PDB file of N, CA, C, O and CB in Angstrom:
ATOM      1  N   MET A   1       0.764  -1.349  -0.025  1.00  0.00           N
ATOM      2  CA  MET A   1       0.051  -0.082  -0.028  1.00  0.00           C
ATOM      3  C   MET A   1       0.884   1.315  -0.052  1.00  0.00           C
ATOM      4  O   MET A   1       0.589   2.334  -0.677  1.00  0.00           O
ATOM      5  CB  MET A   1      -0.788  -0.107   1.180  1.00  0.00           C
ATOM      6  N   GLU A   2       1.914   1.108   0.726  1.00  0.00           N
ATOM      7  CA  GLU A   2       2.845   2.300   0.691  1.00  0.00           C
ATOM      8  C   GLU A   2       3.281   2.675  -0.750  1.00  0.00           C
ATOM      9  O   GLU A   2       3.196   3.847  -1.115  1.00  0.00           O
ATOM     10  CB  GLU A   2       4.130   2.003   1.549  1.00  0.00           C
ATOM     11  N   ALA A   3       3.751   1.698  -1.584  1.00  0.00           N
ATOM     12  CA  ALA A   3       4.092   2.030  -2.731  1.00  0.00           C
ATOM     13  C   ALA A   3       3.205   2.441  -3.552  1.00  0.00           C
ATOM     14  O   ALA A   3       3.653   2.979  -4.565  1.00  0.00           O
ATOM     15  CB  ALA A   3       4.647   1.240  -3.192  1.00  0.00           C
ATOM     16  N   ALA A   4       1.864   2.352  -3.431  1.00  0.00           N
ATOM     17  CA  ALA A   4       0.756   2.872  -4.255  1.00  0.00           C
ATOM     18  C   ALA A   4       0.369   4.296  -3.678  1.00  0.00           C
ATOM     19  O   ALA A   4      -0.468   5.000  -4.242  1.00  0.00           O
ATOM     20  CB  ALA A   4      -0.522   1.838  -4.233  1.00  0.00           C
ATOM     21  N   GLY A   5       1.012   4.669  -2.544  1.00  0.00           N
ATOM     22  CA  GLY A   5       0.627   5.869  -1.955  1.00  0.00           C
ATOM     23  C   GLY A   5      -0.575   5.934  -1.207  1.00  0.00           C
ATOM     24  O   GLY A   5      -1.148   7.017  -1.087  1.00  0.00           O
ATOM     25  N   LEU A   6      -1.046   4.848  -0.664  1.00  0.00           N
ATOM     26  CA  LEU A   6      -2.185   4.734   0.111  1.00  0.00           C
ATOM     27  C   LEU A   6      -1.888   4.861   1.679  1.00  0.00           C
ATOM     28  O   LEU A   6      -0.806   4.537   2.168  1.00  0.00           O
ATOM     29  CB  LEU A   6      -2.830   3.426  -0.232  1.00  0.00           C
ATOM     30  N   ASP A   7      -2.872   5.322   2.351  1.00  0.00           N
ATOM     31  CA  ASP A   7      -2.744   5.316   3.627  1.00  0.00           C
ATOM     32  C   ASP A   7      -3.560   4.178   4.378  1.00  0.00           C
ATOM     33  O   ASP A   7      -4.779   4.092   4.231  1.00  0.00           O
ATOM     34  CB  ASP A   7      -3.073   6.591   4.034  1.00  0.00           C
ATOM     35  N   ALA A   8      -2.878   3.351   5.145  1.00  0.00           N
ATOM     36  CA  ALA A   8      -3.443   2.016   5.687  1.00  0.00           C
ATOM     37  C   ALA A   8      -4.344   2.473   6.655  1.00  0.00           C
ATOM     38  O   ALA A   8      -5.248   1.674   6.899  1.00  0.00           O
ATOM     39  CB  ALA A   8      -2.380   0.978   6.323  1.00  0.00           C
ATOM     40  N   ASN A   9      -4.362   3.614   7.328  1.00  0.00           N
ATOM     41  CA  ASN A   9      -5.305   4.070   8.392  1.00  0.00           C
ATOM     42  C   ASN A   9      -6.795   3.957   7.877  1.00  0.00           C
ATOM     43  O   ASN A   9      -7.138   4.775   7.023  1.00  0.00           O
ATOM     44  CB  ASN A   9      -4.968   5.597   8.816  1.00  0.00           C
ATOM     45  N   GLY A  10      -7.639   3.100   8.279  1.00  0.00           N
ATOM     46  CA  GLY A  10      -8.948   3.081   7.969  1.00  0.00           C
ATOM     47  C   GLY A  10      -9.262   2.548   6.410  1.00  0.00           C
ATOM     48  O   GLY A  10     -10.415   2.542   5.977  1.00  0.00           O
ATOM     49  N   PHE A  11      -8.304   2.175   5.742  1.00  0.00           N
ATOM     50  CA  PHE A  11      -8.441   1.586   4.373  1.00  0.00           C
ATOM     51  C   PHE A  11      -8.728   0.141   4.400  1.00  0.00           C
ATOM     52  O   PHE A  11      -7.943  -0.556   5.043  1.00  0.00           O
ATOM     53  CB  PHE A  11      -7.202   1.801   3.564  1.00  0.00           C
ATOM     54  N   ASP A  12      -9.706  -0.415   3.818  1.00  0.00           N
ATOM     55  CA  ASP A  12     -10.058  -1.740   3.961  1.00  0.00           C
ATOM     56  C   ASP A  12     -10.155  -2.306   2.473  1.00  0.00           C
ATOM     57  O   ASP A  12     -11.079  -1.939   1.746  1.00  0.00           O
ATOM     58  CB  ASP A  12     -11.401  -1.874   4.806  1.00  0.00           C
ATOM     59  N   PHE A  13      -9.160  -3.229   2.020  1.00  0.00           N
ATOM     60  CA  PHE A  13      -9.270  -3.851   0.780  1.00  0.00           C
ATOM     61  C   PHE A  13     -10.711  -4.638   0.426  1.00  0.00           C
ATOM     62  O   PHE A  13     -11.174  -4.734  -0.711  1.00  0.00           O
ATOM     63  CB  PHE A  13      -8.112  -4.797   0.739  1.00  0.00           C
ATOM     64  N   HIS A  14     -11.237  -5.106   1.483  1.00  0.00           N
ATOM     65  CA  HIS A  14     -12.442  -5.806   1.244  1.00  0.00           C
ATOM     66  C   HIS A  14     -13.462  -4.965   0.690  1.00  0.00           C
ATOM     67  O   HIS A  14     -14.289  -5.480  -0.062  1.00  0.00           O
ATOM     68  CB  HIS A  14     -12.917  -6.413   2.414  1.00  0.00           C
ATOM     69  N   CYS A  15     -13.521  -3.731   0.961  1.00  0.00           N
ATOM     70  CA  CYS A  15     -14.597  -2.778   0.411  1.00  0.00           C
ATOM     71  C   CYS A  15     -14.506  -2.779  -1.196  1.00  0.00           C
ATOM     72  O   CYS A  15     -15.445  -2.413  -1.901  1.00  0.00           O
ATOM     73  CB  CYS A  15     -14.365  -1.200   1.019  1.00  0.00           C
ATOM     74  N   LEU A  16     -13.321  -3.212  -1.676  1.00  0.00           N
ATOM     75  CA  LEU A  16     -13.303  -3.230  -3.112  1.00  0.00           C
ATOM     76  C   LEU A  16     -13.977  -4.526  -3.896  1.00  0.00           C
ATOM     77  O   LEU A  16     -14.075  -4.600  -5.121  1.00  0.00           O
ATOM     78  CB  LEU A  16     -11.851  -3.112  -3.483  1.00  0.00           C
ATOM     79  N   ARG A  17     -14.376  -5.426  -3.056  1.00  0.00           N
ATOM     80  CA  ARG A  17     -14.893  -6.765  -3.710  1.00  0.00           C
ATOM     81  C   ARG A  17     -16.108  -6.395  -4.259  1.00  0.00           C
ATOM     82  O   ARG A  17     -16.320  -6.898  -5.362  1.00  0.00           O
ATOM     83  CB  ARG A  17     -15.098  -8.024  -2.724  1.00  0.00           C
ATOM     84  N   HIS A  18     -17.085  -5.573  -3.766  1.00  0.00           N
ATOM     85  CA  HIS A  18     -18.270  -5.414  -4.422  1.00  0.00           C
ATOM     86  C   HIS A  18     -18.147  -4.653  -5.747  1.00  0.00           C
ATOM     87  O   HIS A  18     -18.781  -5.061  -6.720  1.00  0.00           O
ATOM     88  CB  HIS A  18     -19.178  -4.772  -3.541  1.00  0.00           C
ATOM     89  N   PRO A  19     -17.348  -3.547  -5.839  1.00  0.00           N
ATOM     90  CA  PRO A  19     -17.213  -2.879  -7.088  1.00  0.00           C
ATOM     91  C   PRO A  19     -16.584  -3.876  -7.979  1.00  0.00           C
ATOM     92  O   PRO A  19     -17.153  -4.103  -9.047  1.00  0.00           O
ATOM     93  CB  PRO A  19     -16.403  -1.574  -6.993  1.00  0.00           C
ATOM     94  N   CYS A  20     -15.522  -4.486  -7.700  1.00  0.00           N
ATOM     95  CA  CYS A  20     -14.814  -5.643  -8.544  1.00  0.00           C
ATOM     96  C   CYS A  20     -15.822  -6.617  -9.164  1.00  0.00           C
ATOM     97  O   CYS A  20     -15.926  -6.828 -10.373  1.00  0.00           O
ATOM     98  CB  CYS A  20     -13.807  -6.526  -7.607  1.00  0.00           C
ATOM     99  N   GLY A  21     -16.500  -7.143  -8.265  1.00  0.00           N
ATOM    100  CA  GLY A  21     -17.495  -8.151  -8.685  1.00  0.00           C
ATOM    101  C   GLY A  21     -18.544  -7.516  -9.721  1.00  0.00           C
ATOM    102  O   GLY A  21     -18.835  -8.087 -10.773  1.00  0.00           O
ATOM    103  N   SER A  22     -19.107  -6.231  -9.310  1.00  0.00           N
ATOM    104  CA  SER A  22     -20.014  -5.642 -10.223  1.00  0.00           C
ATOM    105  C   SER A  22     -19.605  -5.283 -11.554  1.00  0.00           C
ATOM    106  O   SER A  22     -20.292  -5.535 -12.543  1.00  0.00           O
ATOM    107  CB  SER A  22     -20.484  -4.581  -9.691  1.00  0.00           C
ATOM    108  N   PHE A  23     -18.304  -4.599 -11.597  1.00  0.00           N
ATOM    109  CA  PHE A  23     -17.646  -4.179 -12.784  1.00  0.00           C
ATOM    110  C   PHE A  23     -17.346  -5.327 -13.626  1.00  0.00           C
ATOM    111  O   PHE A  23     -17.585  -5.263 -14.832  1.00  0.00           O
ATOM    112  CB  PHE A  23     -16.434  -3.435 -12.489  1.00  0.00           C
ATOM    113  N   LEU A  24     -16.828  -6.403 -13.086  1.00  0.00           N
ATOM    114  CA  LEU A  24     -16.729  -7.766 -13.830  1.00  0.00           C
ATOM    115  C   LEU A  24     -17.948  -8.150 -14.522  1.00  0.00           C
ATOM    116  O   LEU A  24     -17.920  -8.414 -15.724  1.00  0.00           O
ATOM    117  CB  LEU A  24     -16.394  -8.901 -12.889  1.00  0.00           C
ATOM    118  N   ALA A  25     -19.069  -8.200 -13.803  1.00  0.00           N
ATOM    119  CA  ALA A  25     -20.449  -8.716 -14.206  1.00  0.00           C
ATOM    120  C   ALA A  25     -20.777  -7.796 -15.355  1.00  0.00           C
ATOM    121  O   ALA A  25     -21.035  -8.264 -16.463  1.00  0.00           O
ATOM    122  CB  ALA A  25     -21.617  -8.660 -12.975  1.00  0.00           C
ATOM    123  N   SER A  26     -20.775  -6.539 -15.126  1.00  0.00           N
ATOM    124  CA  SER A  26     -21.280  -5.467 -15.984  1.00  0.00           C
ATOM    125  C   SER A  26     -20.472  -5.783 -17.322  1.00  0.00           C
ATOM    126  O   SER A  26     -21.084  -5.746 -18.389  1.00  0.00           O
ATOM    127  CB  SER A  26     -21.011  -3.889 -15.335  1.00  0.00           C
ATOM    128  N   ALA A  27     -19.232  -6.066 -17.297  1.00  0.00           N
ATOM    129  CA  ALA A  27     -18.272  -6.226 -18.573  1.00  0.00           C
ATOM    130  C   ALA A  27     -18.696  -7.549 -19.229  1.00  0.00           C
ATOM    131  O   ALA A  27     -18.135  -7.918 -20.261  1.00  0.00           O
ATOM    132  CB  ALA A  27     -16.574  -6.283 -18.164  1.00  0.00           C
ATOM    133  N   GLY A  28     -19.620  -8.233 -18.687  1.00  0.00           N
ATOM    134  CA  GLY A  28     -20.030  -9.570 -19.377  1.00  0.00           C
ATOM    135  C   GLY A  28     -19.207 -10.714 -18.887  1.00  0.00           C
ATOM    136  O   GLY A  28     -19.388 -11.801 -19.435  1.00  0.00           O
ATOM    137  N   VAL A  29     -18.357 -10.618 -17.963  1.00  0.00           N
ATOM    138  CA  VAL A  29     -17.631 -11.753 -17.553  1.00  0.00           C
ATOM    139  C   VAL A  29     -18.515 -12.811 -16.893  1.00  0.00           C
ATOM    140  O   VAL A  29     -19.365 -12.471 -16.069  1.00  0.00           O
ATOM    141  CB  VAL A  29     -16.556 -11.335 -16.644  1.00  0.00           C
ATOM    142  N   ASP A  30     -18.320 -14.161 -17.259  1.00  0.00           N
ATOM    143  CA  ASP A  30     -19.259 -15.037 -16.774  1.00  0.00           C
ATOM    144  C   ASP A  30     -19.094 -15.098 -15.186  1.00  0.00           C
ATOM    145  O   ASP A  30     -18.021 -15.014 -14.589  1.00  0.00           O
ATOM    146  CB  ASP A  30     -19.088 -16.416 -17.475  1.00  0.00           C
ATOM    147  N   LEU A  31     -20.261 -15.249 -14.657  1.00  0.00           N
ATOM    148  CA  LEU A  31     -20.305 -15.147 -13.129  1.00  0.00           C
ATOM    149  C   LEU A  31     -19.486 -16.185 -12.384  1.00  0.00           C
ATOM    150  O   LEU A  31     -18.913 -15.879 -11.338  1.00  0.00           O
ATOM    151  CB  LEU A  31     -21.742 -15.276 -12.642  1.00  0.00           C
ATOM    152  N   LYS A  32     -19.413 -17.484 -12.930  1.00  0.00           N
ATOM    153  CA  LYS A  32     -18.393 -18.414 -12.456  1.00  0.00           C
ATOM    154  C   LYS A  32     -16.977 -17.979 -12.390  1.00  0.00           C
ATOM    155  O   LYS A  32     -16.231 -18.390 -11.502  1.00  0.00           O
ATOM    156  CB  LYS A  32     -18.424 -19.530 -13.250  1.00  0.00           C
ATOM    157  N   ILE A  33     -16.613 -17.197 -13.265  1.00  0.00           N
ATOM    158  CA  ILE A  33     -15.192 -16.809 -13.437  1.00  0.00           C
ATOM    159  C   ILE A  33     -15.316 -15.440 -12.402  1.00  0.00           C
ATOM    160  O   ILE A  33     -14.240 -15.145 -11.884  1.00  0.00           O
ATOM    161  CB  ILE A  33     -14.689 -16.483 -15.256  1.00  0.00           C
ATOM    162  N   VAL A  34     -16.228 -14.755 -12.110  1.00  0.00           N
ATOM    163  CA  VAL A  34     -16.164 -13.643 -11.144  1.00  0.00           C
ATOM    164  C   VAL A  34     -16.328 -14.377  -9.734  1.00  0.00           C
ATOM    165  O   VAL A  34     -15.847 -13.822  -8.746  1.00  0.00           O
ATOM    166  CB  VAL A  34     -17.365 -12.470 -11.438  1.00  0.00           C
ATOM    167  N   GLN A  35     -16.944 -15.517  -9.608  1.00  0.00           N
ATOM    168  CA  GLN A  35     -16.743 -16.349  -8.363  1.00  0.00           C
ATOM    169  C   GLN A  35     -15.278 -16.781  -8.038  1.00  0.00           C
ATOM    170  O   GLN A  35     -14.782 -16.662  -6.918  1.00  0.00           O
ATOM    171  CB  GLN A  35     -17.578 -17.612  -8.491  1.00  0.00           C
ATOM    172  N   GLN A  36     -14.706 -17.237  -9.002  1.00  0.00           N
ATOM    173  CA  GLN A  36     -13.298 -17.699  -8.781  1.00  0.00           C
ATOM    174  C   GLN A  36     -12.373 -16.495  -8.443  1.00  0.00           C
ATOM    175  O   GLN A  36     -11.547 -16.459  -7.532  1.00  0.00           O
ATOM    176  CB  GLN A  36     -12.753 -18.454 -10.075  1.00  0.00           C
ATOM    177  N   VAL A  37     -12.676 -15.459  -9.393  1.00  0.00           N
ATOM    178  CA  VAL A  37     -11.732 -14.120  -8.910  1.00  0.00           C
ATOM    179  C   VAL A  37     -12.038 -13.675  -7.583  1.00  0.00           C
ATOM    180  O   VAL A  37     -11.069 -13.214  -6.980  1.00  0.00           O
ATOM    181  CB  VAL A  37     -11.940 -12.785  -9.837  1.00  0.00           C
ATOM    182  N   LEU A  38     -13.193 -13.692  -6.935  1.00  0.00           N
ATOM    183  CA  LEU A  38     -13.443 -13.202  -5.724  1.00  0.00           C
ATOM    184  C   LEU A  38     -13.115 -14.218  -4.725  1.00  0.00           C
ATOM    185  O   LEU A  38     -13.079 -13.951  -3.524  1.00  0.00           O
ATOM    186  CB  LEU A  38     -14.764 -12.752  -5.631  1.00  0.00           C
ATOM    187  N   GLY A  39     -12.876 -15.378  -5.202  1.00  0.00           N
ATOM    188  CA  GLY A  39     -12.589 -16.635  -4.150  1.00  0.00           C
ATOM    189  C   GLY A  39     -13.783 -17.048  -3.208  1.00  0.00           C
ATOM    190  O   GLY A  39     -13.616 -17.279  -2.010  1.00  0.00           O
ATOM    191  N   HIS A  40     -14.980 -17.121  -3.834  1.00  0.00           N
ATOM    192  CA  HIS A  40     -16.153 -17.380  -3.082  1.00  0.00           C
ATOM    193  C   HIS A  40     -16.319 -18.938  -3.230  1.00  0.00           C
ATOM    194  O   HIS A  40     -15.852 -19.492  -4.225  1.00  0.00           O
ATOM    195  CB  HIS A  40     -17.435 -16.510  -3.614  1.00  0.00           C
ATOM    196  N   LYS A  41     -16.960 -19.634  -2.284  1.00  0.00           N
ATOM    197  CA  LYS A  41     -17.300 -21.003  -2.466  1.00  0.00           C
ATOM    198  C   LYS A  41     -18.564 -21.267  -3.159  1.00  0.00           C
ATOM    199  O   LYS A  41     -18.728 -22.278  -3.842  1.00  0.00           O
ATOM    200  CB  LYS A  41     -17.335 -21.635  -1.239  1.00  0.00           C
ATOM    201  N   THR A  42     -19.366 -20.458  -3.007  1.00  0.00           N
ATOM    202  CA  THR A  42     -20.719 -20.654  -3.605  1.00  0.00           C
ATOM    203  C   THR A  42     -21.066 -19.549  -4.592  1.00  0.00           C
ATOM    204  O   THR A  42     -20.741 -18.387  -4.352  1.00  0.00           O
ATOM    205  CB  THR A  42     -21.798 -20.705  -2.500  1.00  0.00           C
ATOM    206  N   PHE A  43     -21.739 -19.901  -5.733  1.00  0.00           N
ATOM    207  CA  PHE A  43     -22.149 -19.126  -6.640  1.00  0.00           C
ATOM    208  C   PHE A  43     -23.222 -17.997  -6.194  1.00  0.00           C
ATOM    209  O   PHE A  43     -23.305 -16.850  -6.634  1.00  0.00           O
ATOM    210  CB  PHE A  43     -22.600 -19.971  -7.612  1.00  0.00           C
ATOM    211  N   ALA A  44     -23.951 -18.564  -5.294  1.00  0.00           N
ATOM    212  CA  ALA A  44     -25.041 -17.654  -4.815  1.00  0.00           C
ATOM    213  C   ALA A  44     -24.433 -16.367  -4.123  1.00  0.00           C
ATOM    214  O   ALA A  44     -24.922 -15.249  -4.286  1.00  0.00           O
ATOM    215  CB  ALA A  44     -25.997 -18.441  -3.776  1.00  0.00           C
ATOM    216  N   LEU A  45     -23.326 -16.620  -3.340  1.00  0.00           N
ATOM    217  CA  LEU A  45     -22.707 -15.503  -2.680  1.00  0.00           C
ATOM    218  C   LEU A  45     -22.262 -14.430  -3.604  1.00  0.00           C
ATOM    219  O   LEU A  45     -22.422 -13.237  -3.344  1.00  0.00           O
ATOM    220  CB  LEU A  45     -21.583 -15.954  -1.903  1.00  0.00           C
ATOM    221  N   THR A  46     -21.635 -14.923  -4.811  1.00  0.00           N
ATOM    222  CA  THR A  46     -21.255 -13.932  -5.662  1.00  0.00           C
ATOM    223  C   THR A  46     -22.340 -13.308  -6.433  1.00  0.00           C
ATOM    224  O   THR A  46     -22.286 -12.120  -6.751  1.00  0.00           O
ATOM    225  CB  THR A  46     -20.316 -14.416  -6.492  1.00  0.00           C
ATOM    226  N   ALA A  47     -23.315 -14.068  -6.740  1.00  0.00           N
ATOM    227  CA  ALA A  47     -24.431 -13.508  -7.677  1.00  0.00           C
ATOM    228  C   ALA A  47     -25.403 -12.508  -7.026  1.00  0.00           C
ATOM    229  O   ALA A  47     -25.874 -11.491  -7.535  1.00  0.00           O
ATOM    230  CB  ALA A  47     -25.299 -14.685  -8.228  1.00  0.00           C
ATOM    231  N   ASP A  48     -25.647 -13.116  -5.526  1.00  0.00           N
ATOM    232  CA  ASP A  48     -26.606 -12.242  -4.791  1.00  0.00           C
ATOM    233  C   ASP A  48     -26.107 -11.179  -3.827  1.00  0.00           C
ATOM    234  O   ASP A  48     -26.811 -10.289  -3.349  1.00  0.00           O
ATOM    235  CB  ASP A  48     -27.456 -13.072  -4.048  1.00  0.00           C
ATOM    236  N   THR A  49     -24.764 -11.379  -3.586  1.00  0.00           N
ATOM    237  CA  THR A  49     -24.164 -10.298  -2.503  1.00  0.00           C
ATOM    238  C   THR A  49     -23.236  -9.343  -3.318  1.00  0.00           C
ATOM    239  O   THR A  49     -23.371  -8.125  -3.198  1.00  0.00           O
ATOM    240  CB  THR A  49     -23.208 -11.071  -1.196  1.00  0.00           C
ATOM    241  N   TYR A  50     -22.310  -9.873  -4.133  1.00  0.00           N
ATOM    242  CA  TYR A  50     -21.223  -9.180  -4.513  1.00  0.00           C
ATOM    243  C   TYR A  50     -21.402  -8.656  -6.007  1.00  0.00           C
ATOM    244  O   TYR A  50     -20.465  -8.052  -6.529  1.00  0.00           O
ATOM    245  CB  TYR A  50     -20.022 -10.056  -4.326  1.00  0.00           C
ATOM    246  N   THR A  51     -22.377  -8.836  -6.580  1.00  0.00           N
ATOM    247  CA  THR A  51     -22.584  -8.149  -7.968  1.00  0.00           C
ATOM    248  C   THR A  51     -23.916  -7.411  -8.006  1.00  0.00           C
ATOM    249  O   THR A  51     -24.959  -7.951  -7.639  1.00  0.00           O
ATOM    250  CB  THR A  51     -22.564  -9.230  -9.178  1.00  0.00           C
ATOM    251  N   HIS A  52     -23.851  -6.167  -8.460  1.00  0.00           N
ATOM    252  CA  HIS A  52     -24.889  -5.368  -8.388  1.00  0.00           C
ATOM    253  C   HIS A  52     -25.044  -4.749  -9.956  1.00  0.00           C
ATOM    254  O   HIS A  52     -24.085  -4.455 -10.669  1.00  0.00           O
ATOM    255  CB  HIS A  52     -24.639  -4.294  -7.197  1.00  0.00           C
ATOM    256  N   LEU A  53     -26.299  -4.634 -10.287  1.00  0.00           N
ATOM    257  CA  LEU A  53     -26.487  -4.229 -11.870  1.00  0.00           C
ATOM    258  C   LEU A  53     -26.492  -2.605 -11.903  1.00  0.00           C
ATOM    259  O   LEU A  53     -26.979  -1.869 -11.044  1.00  0.00           O
ATOM    260  CB  LEU A  53     -28.082  -4.878 -12.574  1.00  0.00           C
ATOM    261  N   TYR A  54     -25.956  -2.295 -12.877  1.00  0.00           N
ATOM    262  CA  TYR A  54     -26.128  -0.712 -13.203  1.00  0.00           C
ATOM    263  C   TYR A  54     -27.028  -0.588 -14.279  1.00  0.00           C
ATOM    264  O   TYR A  54     -27.284  -1.501 -15.064  1.00  0.00           O
ATOM    265  CB  TYR A  54     -24.770   0.057 -13.624  1.00  0.00           C
ATOM    266  N   ASP A  55     -27.524   0.584 -14.315  1.00  0.00           N
ATOM    267  CA  ASP A  55     -28.717   0.937 -15.253  1.00  0.00           C
ATOM    268  C   ASP A  55     -28.109   0.551 -16.541  1.00  0.00           C
ATOM    269  O   ASP A  55     -28.671  -0.337 -17.183  1.00  0.00           O
ATOM    270  CB  ASP A  55     -29.247   2.574 -15.232  1.00  0.00           C
ATOM    271  N   ASP A  56     -27.001   1.114 -17.020  1.00  0.00           N
ATOM    272  CA  ASP A  56     -26.560   0.763 -18.248  1.00  0.00           C
ATOM    273  C   ASP A  56     -26.494  -0.732 -18.720  1.00  0.00           C
ATOM    274  O   ASP A  56     -26.864  -1.112 -19.830  1.00  0.00           O
ATOM    275  CB  ASP A  56     -25.371   1.297 -18.320  1.00  0.00           C
ATOM    276  N   ALA A  57     -26.040  -1.430 -17.855  1.00  0.00           N
ATOM    277  CA  ALA A  57     -25.937  -3.100 -18.084  1.00  0.00           C
ATOM    278  C   ALA A  57     -27.342  -3.503 -18.130  1.00  0.00           C
ATOM    279  O   ALA A  57     -27.543  -4.439 -18.904  1.00  0.00           O
ATOM    280  CB  ALA A  57     -25.110  -4.020 -16.799  1.00  0.00           C
ATOM    281  N   ILE A  58     -28.366  -3.058 -17.518  1.00  0.00           N
ATOM    282  CA  ILE A  58     -29.812  -3.646 -17.654  1.00  0.00           C
ATOM    283  C   ILE A  58     -30.136  -3.193 -19.036  1.00  0.00           C
ATOM    284  O   ILE A  58     -30.501  -4.112 -19.770  1.00  0.00           O
ATOM    285  CB  ILE A  58     -30.968  -3.087 -16.491  1.00  0.00           C
ATOM    286  N   LYS A  59     -30.092  -1.944 -19.606  1.00  0.00           N
ATOM    287  CA  LYS A  59     -30.388  -1.529 -20.869  1.00  0.00           C
ATOM    288  C   LYS A  59     -29.696  -2.153 -21.960  1.00  0.00           C
ATOM    289  O   LYS A  59     -30.227  -2.320 -23.057  1.00  0.00           O
ATOM    290  CB  LYS A  59     -30.209  -0.258 -20.937  1.00  0.00           C
ATOM    291  N   THR A  60     -28.460  -2.520 -21.670  1.00  0.00           N
ATOM    292  CA  THR A  60     -27.606  -3.158 -22.710  1.00  0.00           C
ATOM    293  C   THR A  60     -28.112  -4.646 -22.824  1.00  0.00           C
ATOM    294  O   THR A  60     -28.028  -5.212 -23.914  1.00  0.00           O
ATOM    295  CB  THR A  60     -25.988  -3.080 -22.310  1.00  0.00           C
ATOM    296  N   GLY A  61     -28.651  -5.315 -21.691  1.00  0.00           N
ATOM    297  CA  GLY A  61     -29.097  -6.652 -21.758  1.00  0.00           C
ATOM    298  C   GLY A  61     -30.339  -6.670 -22.353  1.00  0.00           C
ATOM    299  O   GLY A  61     -30.585  -7.673 -23.024  1.00  0.00           O
ATOM    300  N   ILE A  62     -31.226  -5.774 -22.273  1.00  0.00           N
ATOM    301  CA  ILE A  62     -32.634  -5.744 -22.874  1.00  0.00           C
ATOM    302  C   ILE A  62     -32.426  -5.545 -24.331  1.00  0.00           C
ATOM    303  O   ILE A  62     -33.095  -6.191 -25.139  1.00  0.00           O
ATOM    304  CB  ILE A  62     -33.591  -4.566 -22.261  1.00  0.00           C
ATOM    305  N   ARG A  63     -31.409  -4.567 -24.756  1.00  0.00           N
ATOM    306  CA  ARG A  63     -31.212  -4.372 -26.172  1.00  0.00           C
ATOM    307  C   ARG A  63     -30.549  -5.570 -26.911  1.00  0.00           C
ATOM    308  O   ARG A  63     -30.572  -5.613 -28.141  1.00  0.00           O
ATOM    309  CB  ARG A  63     -30.385  -3.153 -26.365  1.00  0.00           C
ATOM    310  N   GLN A  64     -29.934  -6.584 -26.136  1.00  0.00           N
ATOM    311  CA  GLN A  64     -29.714  -7.852 -26.670  1.00  0.00           C
ATOM    312  C   GLN A  64     -30.658  -8.865 -27.047  1.00  0.00           C
ATOM    313  O   GLN A  64     -30.404  -9.821 -27.781  1.00  0.00           O
ATOM    314  CB  GLN A  64     -29.042  -8.368 -25.943  1.00  0.00           C
ATOM    315  N   LEU A  65     -31.737  -8.612 -26.518  1.00  0.00           N
ATOM    316  CA  LEU A  65     -32.986  -9.579 -26.834  1.00  0.00           C
ATOM    317  C   LEU A  65     -33.130  -9.424 -28.420  1.00  0.00           C
ATOM    318  O   LEU A  65     -32.966  -8.373 -29.040  1.00  0.00           O
ATOM    319  CB  LEU A  65     -34.539  -9.085 -25.962  1.00  0.00           C
ATOM    320  N   PRO A  66     -33.462 -10.644 -28.949  1.00  0.00           N
ATOM    321  CA  PRO A  66     -33.875 -10.637 -30.449  1.00  0.00           C
ATOM    322  C   PRO A  66     -35.156  -9.861 -30.648  1.00  0.00           C
ATOM    323  O   PRO A  66     -36.024  -9.746 -29.782  1.00  0.00           O
ATOM    324  CB  PRO A  66     -34.095 -12.125 -31.013  1.00  0.00           C
ATOM    325  N   ASN A  67     -35.205  -9.309 -31.929  1.00  0.00           N
ATOM    326  CA  ASN A  67     -36.281  -8.596 -32.459  1.00  0.00           C
ATOM    327  C   ASN A  67     -37.374  -9.686 -32.758  1.00  0.00           C
ATOM    328  O   ASN A  67     -37.190 -10.639 -33.515  1.00  0.00           O
ATOM    329  CB  ASN A  67     -35.841  -7.752 -33.737  1.00  0.00           C
ATOM    330  N   LEU A  68     -38.481  -9.439 -32.100  1.00  0.00           N
ATOM    331  CA  LEU A  68     -39.595 -10.517 -32.282  1.00  0.00           C
ATOM    332  C   LEU A  68     -40.655  -9.890 -32.956  1.00  0.00           C
ATOM    333  O   LEU A  68     -41.797 -10.340 -32.862  1.00  0.00           O
ATOM    334  CB  LEU A  68     -40.144 -11.143 -30.949  1.00  0.00           C
ATOM    335  N   GLU A  69     -40.359  -8.770 -33.711  1.00  0.00           N
ATOM    336  CA  GLU A  69     -41.382  -7.926 -34.545  1.00  0.00           C
ATOM    337  C   GLU A  69     -41.930  -8.843 -35.646  1.00  0.00           C
ATOM    338  O   GLU A  69     -41.172  -9.504 -36.356  1.00  0.00           O
ATOM    339  CB  GLU A  69     -40.680  -6.560 -35.239  1.00  0.00           C
ATOM    340  N   VAL A  70     -43.152  -8.865 -35.760  1.00  0.00           N
ATOM    341  CA  VAL A  70     -43.799  -9.624 -36.912  1.00  0.00           C
ATOM    342  C   VAL A  70     -44.401  -8.779 -37.981  1.00  0.00           C
ATOM    343  O   VAL A  70     -45.169  -7.856 -37.711  1.00  0.00           O
ATOM    344  CB  VAL A  70     -44.881 -10.513 -36.403  1.00  0.00           C
ATOM    345  N   GLY A  71     -44.039  -9.105 -39.238  1.00  0.00           N
ATOM    346  CA  GLY A  71     -44.516  -8.369 -40.140  1.00  0.00           C
ATOM    347  C   GLY A  71     -43.509  -7.779 -40.999  1.00  0.00           C
ATOM    348  O   GLY A  71     -43.843  -7.037 -41.923  1.00  0.00           O
TER     349      GLY A  71
END
């Protein structure tokens, strides 16, 4: 941490796990890979606790649905 110029007082690397999981998921990384990166034993912990969807990711996902327009 010293080499990175960070102050160890009050800094908790654990707090970076949520954004890391969320950013990876938003980038389209398979959640099983995110689970491995975060070192979780269960998929549910990764999916339900450590990944959060951002509005842009939700919109992008919806746009990826096939066009079902008839006619």
